[in-house]
C-alpha atoms as a printed R data frame, in Angstrom:
   type eleno elety resid chain resno       x       y        z
1  ATOM     1    CA   MET     A     1 -23.489 -68.526 -121.832
2  ATOM     2    CA   SER     A     2 -26.118 -66.452 -123.424
3  ATOM     3    CA   ARG     A     3 -25.468 -63.874 -126.221
4  ATOM     4    CA   THR     A     4 -26.493 -60.243 -125.820
5  ATOM     5    CA   VAL     A     5 -28.119 -58.155 -128.460
6  ATOM     6    CA   HIS     A     6 -28.909 -54.460 -128.578
7  ATOM     7    CA   CYS     A     7 -32.759 -54.981 -128.768
8  ATOM     8    CA   VAL     A     8 -34.512 -52.775 -131.291
9  ATOM     9    CA   PHE     A     9 -37.792 -53.172 -129.302
10 ATOM    10    CA   LEU     A    10 -36.463 -52.594 -125.802
11 ATOM    11    CA   LYS     A    11 -33.834 -50.065 -126.952
12 ATOM    12    CA   ARG     A    12 -31.080 -51.583 -124.694
13 ATOM    13    CA   ASP     A    13 -28.753 -54.491 -124.411
14 ATOM    14    CA   ALA     A    14 -30.467 -57.770 -123.260
15 ATOM    15    CA   PRO     A    15 -30.128 -61.516 -123.533
16 ATOM    16    CA   GLY     A    16 -30.650 -62.668 -127.178
17 ATOM    17    CA   LEU     A    17 -32.459 -65.699 -128.573
18 ATOM    18    CA   ASP     A    18 -30.634 -68.993 -128.946
19 ATOM    19    CA   ARG     A    19 -31.557 -69.454 -132.542
20 ATOM    20    CA   PRO     A    20 -33.695 -67.655 -135.254
21 ATOM    21    CA   PRO     A    21 -37.316 -68.037 -134.115
22 ATOM    22    CA   TYR     A    22 -38.817 -67.749 -137.664
23 ATOM    23    CA   PRO     A    23 -37.532 -69.048 -141.099
24 ATOM    24    CA   GLY     A    24 -35.941 -66.926 -143.647
25 ATOM    25    CA   PRO     A    25 -34.476 -63.396 -143.628
26 ATOM    26    CA   LEU     A    26 -36.990 -62.021 -141.137
27 ATOM    27    CA   GLY     A    27 -36.135 -64.764 -138.656
28 ATOM    28    CA   GLN     A    28 -32.453 -64.026 -139.014
29 ATOM    29    CA   ARG     A    29 -33.054 -60.267 -138.535
30 ATOM    30    CA   ILE     A    30 -35.065 -60.973 -135.465
31 ATOM    31    CA   PHE     A    31 -32.295 -63.227 -134.083
32 ATOM    32    CA   GLU     A    32 -29.742 -60.589 -134.546
33 ATOM    33    CA   ASN     A    33 -31.692 -57.564 -133.303
34 ATOM    34    CA   VAL     A    34 -34.441 -58.765 -130.881
35 ATOM    35    CA   SER     A    35 -34.077 -59.999 -127.142
36 ATOM    36    CA   ARG     A    36 -35.659 -63.009 -125.629
37 ATOM    37    CA   GLU     A    37 -37.979 -60.628 -123.492
38 ATOM    38    CA   ALA     A    38 -39.123 -58.728 -126.602
39 ATOM    39    CA   TRP     A    39 -39.774 -62.030 -128.436
40 ATOM    40    CA   GLU     A    40 -41.972 -63.169 -125.501
41 ATOM    41    CA   ARG     A    41 -43.900 -59.892 -125.701
42 ATOM    42    CA   TRP     A    42 -44.472 -60.585 -129.353
43 ATOM    43    CA   ARG     A    43 -45.624 -64.078 -128.654
44 ATOM    44    CA   ALA     A    44 -48.201 -62.725 -126.240
45 ATOM    45    CA   HIS     A    45 -49.312 -60.113 -128.735
46 ATOM    46    CA   GLN     A    46 -49.471 -62.788 -131.526
47 ATOM    47    CA   ILE     A    47 -51.775 -64.924 -129.339
48 ATOM    48    CA   MET     A    48 -54.115 -61.978 -128.884
49 ATOM    49    CA   LEU     A    49 -54.139 -61.287 -132.635
50 ATOM    50    CA   ILE     A    50 -54.885 -64.895 -133.371
51 ATOM    51    CA   ASN     A    51 -57.689 -65.042 -130.871
52 ATOM    52    CA   GLU     A    52 -59.211 -61.626 -131.629
53 ATOM    53    CA   TYR     A    53 -59.175 -62.152 -135.438
54 ATOM    54    CA   ARG     A    54 -59.961 -65.856 -135.148
55 ATOM    55    CA   LEU     A    55 -56.961 -66.747 -137.343
56 ATOM    56    CA   ALA     A    56 -55.783 -70.241 -138.189
57 ATOM    57    CA   PRO     A    57 -51.955 -69.927 -138.179
58 ATOM    58    CA   VAL     A    58 -51.747 -72.939 -140.613
59 ATOM    59    CA   GLU     A    59 -53.526 -70.951 -143.320
60 ATOM    60    CA   PRO     A    60 -51.159 -69.038 -145.640
61 ATOM    61    CA   LYS     A    61 -53.219 -65.860 -145.548
62 ATOM    62    CA   ALA     A    62 -53.126 -65.813 -141.689
63 ATOM    63    CA   ARG     A    63 -49.376 -66.545 -141.692
64 ATOM    64    CA   LYS     A    64 -48.724 -63.711 -144.158
65 ATOM    65    CA   PHE     A    65 -50.807 -61.418 -141.881
66 ATOM    66    CA   LEU     A    66 -48.983 -62.472 -138.731
67 ATOM    67    CA   GLU     A    67 -45.539 -62.112 -140.512
68 ATOM    68    CA   GLY     A    68 -46.427 -58.558 -141.492
69 ATOM    69    CA   GLU     A    69 -47.479 -57.755 -137.917
70 ATOM    70    CA   MET     A    70 -44.245 -59.210 -136.569
71 ATOM    71    CA   GLU     A    71 -42.298 -57.016 -138.950
72 ATOM    72    CA   LYS     A    72 -44.244 -53.842 -137.797
73 ATOM    73    CA   PHE     A    73 -43.974 -55.004 -134.124
74 ATOM    74    CA   PHE     A    74 -40.239 -55.054 -134.182
75 ATOM    75    CA   PHE     A    75 -38.983 -52.922 -137.026
76 ATOM    76    CA   GLY     A    76 -41.973 -50.626 -137.978
77 ATOM    77    CA   GLU     A    77 -44.556 -48.497 -136.294
78 ATOM    78    CA   GLY     A    78 -45.673 -51.256 -134.037
79 ATOM    79    CA   SER     A    79 -48.623 -53.744 -134.336
80 ATOM    80    CA   ALA     A    80 -51.783 -52.325 -133.027
81 ATOM    81    CA   ARG     A    81 -54.446 -54.188 -131.114
82 ATOM    82    CA   PRO     A    82 -57.779 -54.572 -132.774
83 ATOM    83    CA   LYS     A    83 -60.080 -51.707 -132.057
84 ATOM    84    CA   GLU     A    84 -62.620 -54.016 -130.387
85 ATOM    85    CA   PHE     A    85 -59.995 -55.513 -128.053
86 ATOM    86    CA   VAL     A    86 -60.694 -55.195 -124.368
87 ATOM    87    CA   ASP     A    87 -57.810 -55.973 -121.998
88 ATOM    88    CA   PRO     A    88 -59.145 -58.684 -119.640
89 ATOM    89    CA   GLY     A    89 -56.794 -57.347 -116.878
90 ATOM    90    CA   LYS     A    90 -58.607 -54.024 -116.597
């Protein structure tokens, strides 16, 4: 049986994650307030950020940047695409 959360991203009740997806307080906050669907949207956005900015997620500076973008994506003003980004689907 899946748990339901009121997703801060989708602004509605939706199935929640099975466990915190990230370590520490941010991961716990995401677990309590973000749905599976919203998390998958973040993962796609994160991949785009990694590719466009040519980030190496194992580097501490890149991880800090991605963590900040994750915080903005779910709980802030949103994480913007790079200005140079061109959606390949258009």
